[in-house]
N, CA, C, O and the ligand as a Tripos MOL2 file, in Angstrom:
@<TRIPOS>MOLECULE
protein
  281   279    71     0     0
PROTEIN
NO_CHARGES

@<TRIPOS>ATOM
      1 N         -45.6770  197.6100   27.9520 N.3       1 MET1
      2 CA        -45.2350  198.6720   28.8430 C.3       1 MET1
      3 C         -45.3320  200.0190   28.1480 C.2       1 MET1
      4 O         -44.9610  200.1630   26.9830 O.2       1 MET1
      5 N         -45.8330  200.9960   28.8750 N.am      2 LYS2
      6 CA        -45.9880  202.3300   28.3050 C.3       2 LYS2
      7 C         -44.6290  202.9650   28.0440 C.2       2 LYS2
      8 O         -43.7230  202.9250   28.8760 O.2       2 LYS2
      9 N         -44.5240  203.5450   26.8700 N.am      3 LYS3
     10 CA        -43.2580  204.2140   26.5640 C.3       3 LYS3
     11 C         -43.2210  205.5980   27.1920 C.2       3 LYS3
     12 O         -44.1690  206.3760   27.0870 O.2       3 LYS3
     13 N         -42.1420  205.8750   27.8240 N.am      4 LEU4
     14 CA        -41.9630  207.1960   28.4240 C.3       4 LEU4
     15 C         -41.2600  208.1160   27.4410 C.2       4 LEU4
     16 O         -40.6780  207.6830   26.4460 O.2       4 LEU4
     17 N         -41.3340  209.3580   27.7470 N.am      5 GLU5
     18 CA        -40.8730  210.3590   26.7950 C.3       5 GLU5
     19 C         -39.8170  211.2690   27.3970 C.2       5 GLU5
     20 O         -39.8440  211.5510   28.5950 O.2       5 GLU5
     21 N         -38.9220  211.7110   26.6020 N.am      6 THR6
     22 CA        -37.9550  212.7050   27.0730 C.3       6 THR6
     23 C         -37.7980  213.7770   26.0100 C.2       6 THR6
     24 O         -38.2300  213.6100   24.8700 O.2       6 THR6
     25 N         -37.1890  214.8490   26.3880 N.am      7 ILE7
     26 CA        -36.9130  215.9270   25.4380 C.3       7 ILE7
     27 C         -35.4080  215.9980   25.2210 C.2       7 ILE7
     28 O         -34.6330  216.1120   26.1710 O.2       7 ILE7
     29 N         -35.0190  215.9310   23.9860 N.am      8 VAL8
     30 CA        -33.6030  216.0660   23.6580 C.3       8 VAL8
     31 C         -33.3450  217.5140   23.2750 C.2       8 VAL8
     32 O         -33.9250  218.0290   22.3200 O.2       8 VAL8
     33 N         -32.4900  218.1470   24.0110 N.am      9 THR9
     34 CA        -32.1550  219.5310   23.7040 C.3       9 THR9
     35 C         -30.9130  219.5700   22.8290 C.2       9 THR9
     36 O         -29.8710  219.0160   23.1780 O.2       9 THR9
     37 N         -31.0390  220.2210   21.7060 N.am     10 ILE10
     38 CA        -29.8950  220.3680   20.8100 C.3      10 ILE10
     39 C         -29.2940  221.7480   21.0260 C.2      10 ILE10
     40 O         -29.9440  222.7660   20.7900 O.2      10 ILE10
     41 N         -28.0740  221.7680   21.4680 N.am     11 ASP11
     42 CA        -27.4120  223.0530   21.7150 C.3      11 ASP11
     43 C         -26.9360  223.6640   20.4210 C.2      11 ASP11
     44 O         -26.2800  223.0220   19.6010 O.2      11 ASP11
     45 N         -27.2780  224.9030   20.2670 N.am     12 GLN12
     46 CA        -26.6700  225.6720   19.1920 C.3      12 GLN12
     47 C         -25.4300  226.3230   19.7790 C.2      12 GLN12
     48 O         -25.5040  226.9800   20.8170 O.2      12 GLN12
     49 N         -24.3440  226.1530   19.1530 N.am     13 VAL13
     50 CA        -23.1280  226.7440   19.6930 C.3      13 VAL13
     51 C         -22.5480  227.7600   18.7320 C.2      13 VAL13
     52 O         -21.7500  227.4120   17.8610 O.2      13 VAL13
     53 N         -22.9400  228.9990   18.8840 N.am     14 PRO14
     54 CA        -22.3370  230.0260   18.0510 C.3      14 PRO14
     55 C         -20.8850  230.2220   18.4700 C.2      14 PRO14
     56 O         -20.5600  230.1470   19.6550 O.2      14 PRO14
     57 N         -20.0450  230.4650   17.5270 N.am     15 ILE15
     58 CA        -18.6190  230.6060   17.8300 C.3      15 ILE15
     59 C         -18.2020  232.0650   17.7860 C.2      15 ILE15
     60 O         -17.5760  232.5740   18.7160 O.2      15 ILE15
     61 N         -18.5480  232.7200   16.7120 N.am     16 ASP16
     62 CA        -18.1550  234.1160   16.5660 C.3      16 ASP16
     63 C         -19.3550  234.9920   16.2710 C.2      16 ASP16
     64 O         -20.3560  234.5260   15.7260 O.2      16 ASP16
     65 N         -19.2580  236.2310   16.6220 N.am     17 VAL17
     66 CA        -20.2580  237.2080   16.2070 C.3      17 VAL17
     67 C         -19.5670  238.2960   15.4020 C.2      17 VAL17
     68 O         -18.3760  238.5590   15.5720 O.2      17 VAL17
     69 N         -20.3280  238.9140   14.5330 N.am     18 GLU18
     70 CA        -19.8160  240.0070   13.7180 C.3      18 GLU18
     71 C         -20.8790  241.0740   13.6130 C.2      18 GLU18
     72 O         -22.0500  240.7670   13.3920 O.2      18 GLU18
     73 N         -20.4930  242.3010   13.7650 N.am     19 PHE19
     74 CA        -21.4100  243.3930   13.4750 C.3      19 PHE19
     75 C         -20.6230  244.6560   13.1550 C.2      19 PHE19
     76 O         -19.4350  244.7740   13.4550 O.2      19 PHE19
     77 N         -21.3230  245.5830   12.5430 N.am     20 THR20
     78 CA        -20.7130  246.8640   12.2180 C.3      20 THR20
     79 C         -21.3940  247.9340   13.0370 C.2      20 THR20
     80 O         -22.6220  248.0060   13.0720 O.2      20 THR20
     81 N         -20.6160  248.7580   13.6910 N.am     21 CYS21
     82 CA        -21.1860  249.8460   14.4670 C.3      21 CYS21
     83 C         -21.7000  250.9220   13.5200 C.2      21 CYS21
     84 O         -20.9510  251.3960   12.6660 O.2      21 CYS21
     85 N         -22.9760  251.3200   13.6570 N.am     22 PRO22
     86 CA        -23.5330  252.3440   12.7690 C.3      22 PRO22
     87 C         -23.0280  253.7450   13.1040 C.2      22 PRO22
     88 O         -23.2400  254.6750   12.3260 O.2      22 PRO22
     89 N         -22.3750  253.9090   14.2290 N.am     23 TYR23
     90 CA        -21.8560  255.2330   14.6060 C.3      23 TYR23
     91 C         -20.4380  255.4460   14.0850 C.2      23 TYR23
     92 O         -20.1770  256.3820   13.3290 O.2      23 TYR23
     93 N         -19.5290  254.5700   14.4970 N.am     24 CYS24
     94 CA        -18.1240  254.7650   14.1120 C.3      24 CYS24
     95 C         -17.6980  253.8310   12.9900 C.2      24 CYS24
     96 O         -16.5480  253.8630   12.5510 O.2      24 CYS24
     97 N         -18.6210  253.0020   12.5290 N.am     25 GLU25
     98 CA        -18.3860  252.0850   11.4180 C.3      25 GLU25
     99 C         -17.2780  251.0710   11.6560 C.2      25 GLU25
    100 O         -16.7180  250.5110   10.7130 O.2      25 GLU25
    101 N         -16.9720  250.8440   12.9100 N.am     26 ALA26
    102 CA        -16.0090  249.7950   13.2260 C.3      26 ALA26
    103 C         -16.6350  248.4340   12.9450 C.2      26 ALA26
    104 O         -17.8140  248.2060   13.2140 O.2      26 ALA26
    105 N         -15.8300  247.5500   12.4060 N.am     27 ASN27
    106 CA        -16.2660  246.1640   12.2620 C.3      27 ASN27
    107 C         -15.8300  245.3910   13.4940 C.2      27 ASN27
    108 O         -14.6410  245.2820   13.7930 O.2      27 ASN27
    109 N         -16.7970  244.8660   14.1900 N.am     28 ILE28
    110 CA        -16.4710  244.1160   15.3940 C.3      28 ILE28
    111 C         -16.6610  242.6420   15.1070 C.2      28 ILE28
    112 O         -17.7210  242.2120   14.6500 O.2      28 ILE28
    113 N         -15.6420  241.8900   15.3760 N.am     29 SER29
    114 CA        -15.6990  240.4480   15.2090 C.3      29 SER29
    115 C         -15.0360  239.8460   16.4390 C.2      29 SER29
    116 O         -13.8480  240.0550   16.6850 O.2      29 SER29
    117 N         -15.8040  239.1100   17.1940 N.am     30 GLU30
    118 CA        -15.2220  238.5370   18.4020 C.3      30 GLU30
    119 C         -15.8850  237.2160   18.7290 C.2      30 GLU30
    120 O         -16.9280  236.8720   18.1740 O.2      30 GLU30
    121 N         -15.2780  236.4970   19.6200 N.am     31 GLY31
    122 CA        -15.8460  235.2310   20.0640 C.3      31 GLY31
    123 C         -17.1790  235.4600   20.7570 C.2      31 GLY31
    124 O         -17.3890  236.4710   21.4270 O.2      31 GLY31
    125 N         -18.0640  234.5040   20.5790 N.am     32 PHE32
    126 CA        -19.4020  234.6570   21.1460 C.3      32 PHE32
    127 C         -19.3620  234.8220   22.6680 C.2      32 PHE32
    128 O         -20.0910  235.6430   23.2240 O.2      32 PHE32
    129 N         -18.5260  234.0570   23.3280 N.am     33 GLU33
    130 CA        -18.4220  234.1510   24.7860 C.3      33 GLU33
    131 C         -17.9180  235.5240   25.2090 C.2      33 GLU33
    132 O         -18.3990  236.0960   26.1870 O.2      33 GLU33
    133 N         -16.9490  236.0470   24.4690 N.am     34 ASP34
    134 CA        -16.4270  237.3920   24.7580 C.3      34 ASP34
    135 C         -17.5060  238.4390   24.5540 C.2      34 ASP34
    136 O         -17.6290  239.3890   25.3270 O.2      34 ASP34
    137 N         -18.2830  238.2460   23.4980 N.am     35 PHE35
    138 CA        -19.3810  239.1590   23.2030 C.3      35 PHE35
    139 C         -20.3760  239.1910   24.3610 C.2      35 PHE35
    140 O         -20.7920  240.2630   24.7990 O.2      35 PHE35
    141 N         -20.7510  238.0160   24.8510 N.am     36 LEU36
    142 CA        -21.6710  237.9460   25.9850 C.3      36 LEU36
    143 C         -21.0910  238.6460   27.2000 C.2      36 LEU36
    144 O         -21.7840  239.4080   27.8740 O.2      36 LEU36
    145 N         -19.8230  238.3910   27.4790 N.am     37 ASP37
    146 CA        -19.1480  239.0290   28.6120 C.3      37 ASP37
    147 C         -19.1420  240.5410   28.4650 C.2      37 ASP37
    148 O         -19.5200  241.2780   29.3770 O.2      37 ASP37
    149 N         -18.7010  240.9850   27.2890 N.am     38 ASP38
    150 CA        -18.5820  242.4230   27.0350 C.3      38 ASP38
    151 C         -19.9250  243.1340   27.1600 C.2      38 ASP38
    152 O         -20.0050  244.2550   27.6620 O.2      38 ASP38
    153 N         -20.9760  242.4640   26.6960 N.am     39 GLN39
    154 CA        -22.2910  243.1000   26.6600 C.3      39 GLN39
    155 C         -23.1160  242.7920   27.9050 C.2      39 GLN39
    156 O         -24.2400  243.2760   28.0390 O.2      39 GLN39
    157 N         -22.5760  242.0050   28.7980 N.am     40 GLY40
    158 CA        -23.3220  241.6350   30.0000 C.3      40 GLY40
    159 C         -24.5690  240.8180   29.6800 C.2      40 GLY40
    160 O         -25.5950  240.9390   30.3490 O.2      40 GLY40
    161 N         -24.4660  240.0000   28.6650 N.am     41 LEU41
    162 CA        -25.6010  239.1720   28.2470 C.3      41 LEU41
    163 C         -25.3820  237.7270   28.6640 C.2      41 LEU41
    164 O         -24.2660  237.3030   28.9630 O.2      41 LEU41
    165 N         -26.4680  236.9950   28.6740 N.am     42 SER42
    166 CA        -26.3330  235.5550   28.8460 C.3      42 SER42
    167 C         -27.1360  234.8720   27.7420 C.2      42 SER42
    168 O         -27.9890  235.4880   27.1030 O.2      42 SER42
    169 N         -26.8580  233.6340   27.5390 N.am     43 TRP43
    170 CA        -27.4770  232.8610   26.4740 C.3      43 TRP43
    171 C         -28.9960  232.9680   26.5220 C.2      43 TRP43
    172 O         -29.6530  233.0550   25.4850 O.2      43 TRP43
    173 N         -29.5450  232.9600   27.7260 N.am     44 SER44
    174 CA        -31.0000  232.9760   27.8590 C.3      44 SER44
    175 C         -31.6120  234.2740   27.3420 C.2      44 SER44
    176 O         -32.7980  234.3140   27.0140 O.2      44 SER44
    177 N         -30.8110  235.3350   27.2690 N.am     45 ASP45
    178 CA        -31.3240  236.5970   26.7280 C.3      45 ASP45
    179 C         -31.7690  236.4650   25.2770 C.2      45 ASP45
    180 O         -32.5850  237.2530   24.7990 O.2      45 ASP45
    181 N         -31.2350  235.4740   24.5800 N.am     46 PHE46
    182 CA        -31.5490  235.3280   23.1660 C.3      46 PHE46
    183 C         -32.8990  234.6710   22.9220 C.2      46 PHE46
    184 O         -33.3950  234.6690   21.7960 O.2      46 PHE46
    185 N         -33.4890  234.1200   23.9580 N.am     47 TYR47
    186 CA        -34.8200  233.5530   23.8020 C.3      47 TYR47
    187 C         -35.8950  234.6270   23.8900 C.2      47 TYR47
    188 O         -37.0470  234.4310   23.5040 O.2      47 TYR47
    189 N         -35.4720  235.7560   24.4090 N.am     48 ASP48
    190 CA        -36.3520  236.9010   24.5140 C.3      48 ASP48
    191 C         -36.4780  237.5590   23.1510 C.2      48 ASP48
    192 O         -35.5000  237.6650   22.4110 O.2      48 ASP48
    193 N         -37.6660  237.9950   22.8290 N.am     49 ARG49
    194 CA        -37.7970  238.7220   21.5670 C.3      49 ARG49
    195 C         -37.3350  240.1610   21.7160 C.2      49 ARG49
    196 O         -36.9250  240.8060   20.7510 O.2      49 ARG49
    197 N         -37.4080  240.6380   22.9200 N.am     50 GLN50
    198 CA        -36.9780  242.0120   23.1980 C.3      50 GLN50
    199 C         -35.4940  242.0120   23.5470 C.2      50 GLN50
    200 O         -35.0910  241.4820   24.5820 O.2      50 GLN50
    201 N         -34.6990  242.5990   22.6910 N.am     51 HIS51
    202 CA        -33.2770  242.6540   22.9840 C.3      51 HIS51
    203 C         -32.8680  244.0360   23.4610 C.2      51 HIS51
    204 O         -33.2790  245.0540   22.9050 O.2      51 HIS51
    205 N         -32.0570  244.0470   24.4940 N.am     52 ASP52
    206 CA        -31.4870  245.3080   24.9460 C.3      52 ASP52
    207 C         -30.4720  245.7850   23.9200 C.2      52 ASP52
    208 O         -29.8500  244.9840   23.2220 O.2      52 ASP52
    209 N         -30.3120  247.1060   23.8390 N.am     53 PRO53
    210 CA        -29.2680  247.6030   22.9490 C.3      53 PRO53
    211 C         -27.8910  247.1170   23.4090 C.2      53 PRO53
    212 O         -27.6610  246.8990   24.5980 O.2      53 PRO53
    213 N         -27.0030  246.9560   22.4640 N.am     54 ILE54
    214 CA        -25.6310  246.6150   22.8170 C.3      54 ILE54
    215 C         -24.7790  247.8690   22.7460 C.2      54 ILE54
    216 O         -25.2410  248.9190   22.2980 O.2      54 ILE54
    217 N         -23.5610  247.7600   23.1780 N.am     55 LYS55
    218 CA        -22.6740  248.9130   23.2190 C.3      55 LYS55
    219 C         -21.4750  248.6730   22.3200 C.2      55 LYS55
    220 O         -20.8520  247.6130   22.3750 O.2      55 LYS55
    221 N         -21.1550  249.6480   21.5040 N.am     56 CYS56
    222 CA        -19.9560  249.5340   20.6730 C.3      56 CYS56
    223 C         -18.7190  249.5900   21.5740 C.2      56 CYS56
    224 O         -18.5790  250.5120   22.3760 O.2      56 CYS56
    225 N         -17.8210  248.6060   21.4430 N.am     57 PRO57
    226 CA        -16.6250  248.6120   22.2870 C.3      57 PRO57
    227 C         -15.6480  249.7370   21.9270 C.2      57 PRO57
    228 O         -14.7230  250.0210   22.6870 O.2      57 PRO57
    229 N         -15.8510  250.3690   20.7850 N.am     58 PHE58
    230 CA        -14.9340  251.4360   20.3570 C.3      58 PHE58
    231 C         -15.4470  252.8180   20.7360 C.2      58 PHE58
    232 O         -14.7560  253.5710   21.4220 O.2      58 PHE58
    233 N         -16.6610  253.1550   20.2910 N.am     59 CYS59
    234 CA        -17.1520  254.5050   20.5710 C.3      59 CYS59
    235 C         -18.1330  254.5210   21.7430 C.2      59 CYS59
    236 O         -18.5400  255.5880   22.2030 O.2      59 CYS59
    237 N         -18.5110  253.3370   22.2220 N.am     60 GLU60
    238 CA        -19.3880  253.1940   23.3810 C.3      60 GLU60
    239 C         -20.7990  253.7310   23.1890 C.2      60 GLU60
    240 O         -21.5240  253.9290   24.1650 O.2      60 GLU60
    241 N         -21.1980  253.9680   21.9420 N.am     61 ASN61
    242 CA        -22.5900  254.3130   21.6870 C.3      61 ASN61
    243 C         -23.4620  253.0660   21.8260 C.2      61 ASN61
    244 O         -23.0220  251.9460   21.5670 O.2      61 ASN61
    245 N         -24.7000  253.2900   22.2380 N.am     62 GLU62
    246 CA        -25.6320  252.1750   22.3050 C.3      62 GLU62
    247 C         -26.2510  251.9300   20.9370 C.2      62 GLU62
    248 O         -26.6340  252.8710   20.2430 O.2      62 GLU62
    249 N         -26.3470  250.6820   20.5610 N.am     63 ILE63
    250 CA        -26.8330  250.2830   19.2400 C.3      63 ILE63
    251 C         -28.0400  249.3780   19.4050 C.2      63 ILE63
    252 O         -27.9950  248.3860   20.1330 O.2      63 ILE63
    253 N         -29.1220  249.7320   18.7200 N.am     64 GLU64
    254 CA        -30.2750  248.8250   18.6700 C.3      64 GLU64
    255 C         -29.8630  247.5900   17.8950 C.2      64 GLU64
    256 O         -29.1170  247.6810   16.9200 O.2      64 GLU64
    257 N         -30.3360  246.4630   18.3170 N.am     65 VAL65
    258 CA        -29.7930  245.2350   17.7370 C.3      65 VAL65
    259 C         -30.8620  244.1940   17.4760 C.2      65 VAL65
    260 O         -31.8130  244.0540   18.2460 O.2      65 VAL65
    261 N         -30.6990  243.4690   16.3880 N.am     66 SER66
    262 CA        -31.4450  242.2350   16.2110 C.3      66 SER66
    263 C         -30.4370  241.1690   15.8120 C.2      66 SER66
    264 O         -29.3570  241.4800   15.3100 O.2      66 SER66
    265 N         -30.7870  239.9360   16.0340 N.am     67 TYR67
    266 CA        -29.8370  238.8630   15.8200 C.3      67 TYR67
    267 C         -30.3060  237.9590   14.7000 C.2      67 TYR67
    268 O         -31.5010  237.7210   14.5220 O.2      67 TYR67
    269 N         -29.3510  237.4690   13.9620 N.am     68 GLU68
    270 CA        -29.6830  236.4090   13.0180 C.3      68 GLU68
    271 C         -28.6660  235.2990   13.1810 C.2      68 GLU68
    272 O         -27.5030  235.5210   13.5180 O.2      68 GLU68
    273 N         -29.1480  234.1070   12.9300 N.am     69 PHE69
    274 CA        -28.2740  232.9530   13.0710 C.3      69 PHE69
    275 C         -27.8670  232.4820   11.6930 C.2      69 PHE69
    276 O         -28.6910  232.3390   10.7900 O.2      69 PHE69
    277 N         -26.6040  232.2480   11.5590 N.am     70 ASP70
    278 CA        -26.0390  231.8990   10.2780 C.3      70 ASP70
    279 C         -26.2960  230.4350    9.9340 C.2      70 ASP70
    280 O         -25.8810  229.9670    8.8740 O.2      70 ASP70
    281 ZN        -18.8240  252.5470   17.4320 Zn       71 ZN71
@<TRIPOS>BOND
     1     1     2 1
     2     2     3 1
     3     3     4 2
     4     3     5 am
     5     5     6 1
     6     6     7 1
     7     7     8 2
     8     7     9 am
     9     9    10 1
    10    10    11 1
    11    11    12 2
    12    11    13 am
    13    13    14 1
    14    14    15 1
    15    15    16 2
    16    15    17 am
    17    17    18 1
    18    18    19 1
    19    19    20 2
    20    19    21 am
    21    21    22 1
    22    22    23 1
    23    23    24 2
    24    23    25 am
    25    25    26 1
    26    26    27 1
    27    27    28 2
    28    27    29 am
    29    29    30 1
    30    30    31 1
    31    31    32 2
    32    31    33 am
    33    33    34 1
    34    34    35 1
    35    35    36 2
    36    35    37 am
    37    37    38 1
    38    38    39 1
    39    39    40 2
    40    39    41 am
    41    41    42 1
    42    42    43 1
    43    43    44 2
    44    43    45 am
    45    45    46 1
    46    46    47 1
    47    47    48 2
    48    47    49 am
    49    49    50 1
    50    50    51 1
    51    51    52 2
    52    51    53 am
    53    53    54 1
    54    54    55 1
    55    55    56 2
    56    55    57 am
    57    57    58 1
    58    58    59 1
    59    59    60 2
    60    59    61 am
    61    61    62 1
    62    62    63 1
    63    63    64 2
    64    63    65 am
    65    65    66 1
    66    66    67 1
    67    67    68 2
    68    67    69 am
    69    69    70 1
    70    70    71 1
    71    71    72 2
    72    71    73 am
    73    73    74 1
    74    74    75 1
    75    75    76 2
    76    75    77 am
    77    77    78 1
    78    78    79 1
    79    79    80 2
    80    79    81 am
    81    81    82 1
    82    82    83 1
    83    83    84 2
    84    83    85 am
    85    85    86 1
    86    86    87 1
    87    87    88 2
    88    87    89 am
    89    89    90 1
    90    90    91 1
    91    91    92 2
    92    91    93 am
    93    93    94 1
    94    94    95 1
    95    95    96 2
    96    95    97 am
    97    97    98 1
    98    98    99 1
    99    99   100 2
   100    99   101 am
   101   101   102 1
   102   102   103 1
   103   103   104 2
   104   103   105 am
   105   105   106 1
   106   106   107 1
   107   107   108 2
   108   107   109 am
   109   109   110 1
   110   110   111 1
   111   111   112 2
   112   111   113 am
   113   113   114 1
   114   114   115 1
   115   115   116 2
   116   115   117 am
   117   117   118 1
   118   118   119 1
   119   119   120 2
   120   119   121 am
   121   121   122 1
   122   122   123 1
   123   123   124 2
   124   123   125 am
   125   125   126 1
   126   126   127 1
   127   127   128 2
   128   127   129 am
   129   129   130 1
   130   130   131 1
   131   131   132 2
   132   131   133 am
   133   133   134 1
   134   134   135 1
   135   135   136 2
   136   135   137 am
   137   137   138 1
   138   138   139 1
   139   139   140 2
   140   139   141 am
   141   141   142 1
   142   142   143 1
   143   143   144 2
   144   143   145 am
   145   145   146 1
   146   146   147 1
   147   147   148 2
   148   147   149 am
   149   149   150 1
   150   150   151 1
   151   151   152 2
   152   151   153 am
   153   153   154 1
   154   154   155 1
   155   155   156 2
   156   155   157 am
   157   157   158 1
   158   158   159 1
   159   159   160 2
   160   159   161 am
   161   161   162 1
   162   162   163 1
   163   163   164 2
   164   163   165 am
   165   165   166 1
   166   166   167 1
   167   167   168 2
   168   167   169 am
   169   169   170 1
   170   170   171 1
   171   171   172 2
   172   171   173 am
   173   173   174 1
   174   174   175 1
   175   175   176 2
   176   175   177 am
   177   177   178 1
   178   178   179 1
   179   179   180 2
   180   179   181 am
   181   181   182 1
   182   182   183 1
   183   183   184 2
   184   183   185 am
   185   185   186 1
   186   186   187 1
   187   187   188 2
   188   187   189 am
   189   189   190 1
   190   190   191 1
   191   191   192 2
   192   191   193 am
   193   193   194 1
   194   194   195 1
   195   195   196 2
   196   195   197 am
   197   197   198 1
   198   198   199 1
   199   199   200 2
   200   199   201 am
   201   201   202 1
   202   202   203 1
   203   203   204 2
   204   203   205 am
   205   205   206 1
   206   206   207 1
   207   207   208 2
   208   207   209 am
   209   209   210 1
   210   210   211 1
   211   211   212 2
   212   211   213 am
   213   213   214 1
   214   214   215 1
   215   215   216 2
   216   215   217 am
   217   217   218 1
   218   218   219 1
   219   219   220 2
   220   219   221 am
   221   221   222 1
   222   222   223 1
   223   223   224 2
   224   223   225 am
   225   225   226 1
   226   226   227 1
   227   227   228 2
   228   227   229 am
   229   229   230 1
   230   230   231 1
   231   231   232 2
   232   231   233 am
   233   233   234 1
   234   234   235 1
   235   235   236 2
   236   235   237 am
   237   237   238 1
   238   238   239 1
   239   239   240 2
   240   239   241 am
   241   241   242 1
   242   242   243 1
   243   243   244 2
   244   243   245 am
   245   245   246 1
   246   246   247 1
   247   247   248 2
   248   247   249 am
   249   249   250 1
   250   250   251 1
   251   251   252 2
   252   251   253 am
   253   253   254 1
   254   254   255 1
   255   255   256 2
   256   255   257 am
   257   257   258 1
   258   258   259 1
   259   259   260 2
   260   259   261 am
   261   261   262 1
   262   262   263 1
   263   263   264 2
   264   263   265 am
   265   265   266 1
   266   266   267 1
   267   267   268 2
   268   267   269 am
   269   269   270 1
   270   270   271 1
   271   271   272 2
   272   271   273 am
   273   273   274 1
   274   274   275 1
   275   275   276 2
   276   275   277 am
   277   277   278 1
   278   278   279 1
   279   279   280 2
@<TRIPOS>SUBSTRUCTURE
     1 MET1         2 RESIDUE 1 A MET
     2 LYS2         6 RESIDUE 1 A LYS
     3 LYS3        10 RESIDUE 1 A LYS
     4 LEU4        14 RESIDUE 1 A LEU
     5 GLU5        18 RESIDUE 1 A GLU
     6 THR6        22 RESIDUE 1 A THR
     7 ILE7        26 RESIDUE 1 A ILE
     8 VAL8        30 RESIDUE 1 A VAL
     9 THR9        34 RESIDUE 1 A THR
    10 ILE10       38 RESIDUE 1 A ILE
    11 ASP11       42 RESIDUE 1 A ASP
    12 GLN12       46 RESIDUE 1 A GLN
    13 VAL13       50 RESIDUE 1 A VAL
    14 PRO14       54 RESIDUE 1 A PRO
    15 ILE15       58 RESIDUE 1 A ILE
    16 ASP16       62 RESIDUE 1 A ASP
    17 VAL17       66 RESIDUE 1 A VAL
    18 GLU18       70 RESIDUE 1 A GLU
    19 PHE19       74 RESIDUE 1 A PHE
    20 THR20       78 RESIDUE 1 A THR
    21 CYS21       82 RESIDUE 1 A CYS
    22 PRO22       86 RESIDUE 1 A PRO
    23 TYR23       90 RESIDUE 1 A TYR
    24 CYS24       94 RESIDUE 1 A CYS
    25 GLU25       98 RESIDUE 1 A GLU
    26 ALA26      102 RESIDUE 1 A ALA
    27 ASN27      106 RESIDUE 1 A ASN
    28 ILE28      110 RESIDUE 1 A ILE
    29 SER29      114 RESIDUE 1 A SER
    30 GLU30      118 RESIDUE 1 A GLU
    31 GLY31      122 RESIDUE 1 A GLY
    32 PHE32      126 RESIDUE 1 A PHE
    33 GLU33      130 RESIDUE 1 A GLU
    34 ASP34      134 RESIDUE 1 A ASP
    35 PHE35      138 RESIDUE 1 A PHE
    36 LEU36      142 RESIDUE 1 A LEU
    37 ASP37      146 RESIDUE 1 A ASP
    38 ASP38      150 RESIDUE 1 A ASP
    39 GLN39      154 RESIDUE 1 A GLN
    40 GLY40      158 RESIDUE 1 A GLY
    41 LEU41      162 RESIDUE 1 A LEU
    42 SER42      166 RESIDUE 1 A SER
    43 TRP43      170 RESIDUE 1 A TRP
    44 SER44      174 RESIDUE 1 A SER
    45 ASP45      178 RESIDUE 1 A ASP
    46 PHE46      182 RESIDUE 1 A PHE
    47 TYR47      186 RESIDUE 1 A TYR
    48 ASP48      190 RESIDUE 1 A ASP
    49 ARG49      194 RESIDUE 1 A ARG
    50 GLN50      198 RESIDUE 1 A GLN
    51 HIS51      202 RESIDUE 1 A HIS
    52 ASP52      206 RESIDUE 1 A ASP
    53 PRO53      210 RESIDUE 1 A PRO
    54 ILE54      214 RESIDUE 1 A ILE
    55 LYS55      218 RESIDUE 1 A LYS
    56 CYS56      222 RESIDUE 1 A CYS
    57 PRO57      226 RESIDUE 1 A PRO
    58 PHE58      230 RESIDUE 1 A PHE
    59 CYS59      234 RESIDUE 1 A CYS
    60 GLU60      238 RESIDUE 1 A GLU
    61 ASN61      242 RESIDUE 1 A ASN
    62 GLU62      246 RESIDUE 1 A GLU
    63 ILE63      250 RESIDUE 1 A ILE
    64 GLU64      254 RESIDUE 1 A GLU
    65 VAL65      258 RESIDUE 1 A VAL
    66 SER66      262 RESIDUE 1 A SER
    67 TYR67      266 RESIDUE 1 A TYR
    68 GLU68      270 RESIDUE 1 A GLU
    69 PHE69      274 RESIDUE 1 A PHE
    70 ASP70      278 RESIDUE 1 A ASP
    71 ZN71       281 GROUP 0 **** ****
């Protein structure tokens, strides 16, 4: 019998994010879900190579961003 195939998706579950605002130098550390909510992002946005700027929750300046996974 021919073997059938499936794809197993392994979820990466980030818990917290951390960044420093280059404008007001605030250190922001928050839960990943809160970060997505605050920034109006969704998980699928991270598959895109083009990232929209994020907004500092303190001074509200827009920040160019790249992501790295720990
Ligand atoms: Zn700021």
